[in-house]
N, C-alpha and C positions, 0 to 999 in steps of 0.2 A: 346519454349515459356518460357519467364522469370517467375520466381516464383512471386506470388502476394506479394505486400509489406506487411511487418509485421506491424500491427497497433502499434501506440505508446502505451506505458504502460498506460498512462492516458486514452486513448480511451478504452483499455481493461477494466480498472477498472470501468469506468462509465457504460459500457455496461453489466457488470456482477454482480453488487451489488445485484440486485433483485434476480437473479438466485442463487447466493451464499447464500443469506438469506434463501430462500426457501429450498435449499439443506440441510443447517444446521438444520433448524427447522424440516425437515423430520426425522432427527435422534432423536431429543429430544427438549423440550422447553428450551429456553435460553433467557438471557437478551441481550441488545444491546452490552454492553461491552464484554460479552463472545463471541459474534459473531465476533466482530472486532478482538479480540485476536486469535480466532480459524482460521479465514481467513488468518491472518498473519502467524500463525504457519504452516498451510497447504500449503501455497505458499512459504515456506522457507524464509519468511521475504520480499519477493518481492512485496507483495501487502498488504497494511494495510489501508483499507478504513477509511475515516475520519468519525467522528460522524455526520458531516454535510451532508454526503451522506447516512449513514446507517439509522439514525432516520427518516428522511423524507421518505425513502423507506419503512420502517416498517409502518409508518403512512398510506402511500398509500396502502400497502398490507392489512392493517386493514380496510381501507375505502372500499376496493374491496371485503372484506369478506373472504380473503384468510388466514388471521391470526387473532387471538384473543389475547388480552393482559390481564394479571392479575397481582396481586401483590404476591411476594414471598420473604420473608426475607428482606422486605423493598425495593425491586427492581421490576421494571416493567418487567415481563417475558412474552415472546411471545410463542404461540404454533400455529400449523397449524389447520385450520378448516378442515372439510371433503372436501370442495371444494379446499382448499389449498393443501391437500394431493394429490388430483387428478392432480392439476397443477404441483406440484413438481415431481410426479411420471411419468409425460409425457415427462419430459426433456430427451433428448438423447445427446450423445456426452460426451466429457470429462467434469469433474467438472470445475466450473469457475476458481478456483485457479490453476488447472492444465493448463488451457489455458494460464493464465498469465505466468506461469513458462515456458511453451513451447515457448512463444513469446519473451523470453529474452535470448539473446545469452550468452554463458559462459563468454565472456569478459566483457559484460555489468553487468552480475551478480557479477563478481569479483569486478568490479568498485564500485558497490553499497555496497558490503561488506566492501571494503576499506573505503568508505565514512562513513559507520557506525562506523568503528574503529576510524576514525578521529574525529567523533562527540563525542565518548566516551572520547578521549584524551582532546578535547576542554572543555567538561563539567568538567573534573578533573582539568584542568588548571584554569577555572574560579573560582573554589572553593579553591585552595591551592597555586596558583602561587604567587611569589614575584612580586614586581613592575617591576623589570628588566625582569623577565620571561614574564610578560604581554606585555611589550614593544617589546621583541623579537618575541612573538607570533603575535602581530599586524603586524609587519613588514613582517613576513612569510606569513600571510594570504593575505596581500595586494599584495605581489609578486606572490603568487599562483593564486589569482584571475586574475591578469594581464596575467600570463602565460596561464591560461585556455582560456581566450578570444583570445590570440594569436593563440592557437591551433585551436580554432573554426574558426578563420579568415583564416586559412591555411597559416599563415606567418611562413615560414621555417627559416627566419633569426632571430635566437635567440638573436643575439647581437643588433638588430635594436631597441628594446624597452628598452634597459638598459641604 
């Protein structure tokens, strides 16, 4: 029997934001930014939920009476209610960030790390590059984009697009 397909990283992220927030708040009160950073750290950088998924989830958890919000040092800090502690304590299985890491093959993880390194280089270039370096970079990015689509298309003829 074939192994079940691994869900895409996007599907894993959406399905676990709520569980991740509850798990983190079971440890200690936190603000939204702290939770985003902690999920990213615990997943090894594989999963960094957006504020657009975290804050609506926190609002929903608050509406359900599972979390309560308060102010601390000028930030909105969330903590679990008694009911929220019950829900968080009833979860079984691996932590949500572990599920994301387990769903990512080593090759794909390496590719994401390389992308992050490329992004760092790009940011540096946008800040300090000469006009000639910008022109070279634009040419490289256009070629790279074209080559990536060639790979996705399964076109093994490298000379065909050039």
